[in-house]
N, C-alpha and C positions, 0 to 999 in steps of 0.2 A: 503495497500499497503505499502510495505516495504521502512523503511530509507535506503538511500545511504551511505556508510560510506565514507571517505576521500580517501580510498585505492581504492573504486570503482570508483569514480569520476575520479583520476587520472588515473588508467586504460582505461575510456571510453574516456578522450581525448587524450592518447596516442594511443590508436587505431584508432581513427578518425585521428590524424593526420599523422600517419604512411599510411591509406587508401587515404589521399591526396596525399602525395606524391608518393606512387604508382601509383596512377592514373594519376598523371602527368608527368609520365616516361618510357611510352610505348615504345621506341625506342630501337632495337637491338643491342645487345652489341657482341663483341669476347670475348671468354674465353679460358682460356688456362689453363689446369688442366693436369699437370704432361707431359706425351707426349699426350696429346688430345687436339685438339680443336676445338671448336663448337660455334654458334652463338648462342645467348638465348635473348628473351625479358627483360629487364632491370626489369620490373614489376615483373619477375620470381625470380629473384636474389635477391630484395628487398624483397619480401616477405619469400623466401627461412632463408636470413639470420634474418629477424624479428623473424620467428618462431623456429630458430634456437638459437635464443639468450633467448626467451621465454621458449622455453622446459629445455636448460641448466636452466633456473632460477630456474623454478618447479623443476627439479631434485636433485640440489645444496641447494633447502632452506629448513633450518633444521628450525623447529617450538622447542619452548622453553617448556621442558613437564611442565606437572601441577605442581602444589605442593601436592605432596600426602601424606604429614605428617600426623601425628594425634594430634592434638592439644592437650596441657595437661590440 
């Protein structure tokens, strides 16, 4: 079995917490977007905000390039 890293454990905990929050907020709320008004379940709004943030972080997270220098 593969060992989990600290980053993976934190991600799992954050996802579980997010799912708990989403599951407890099932009420419908009124959304005003520009000139459009509509009702939407709060669960969808929270999930949309979470995944938008997640995808934004994935897009803008840059990895440090590996050191490709040749040792003398």
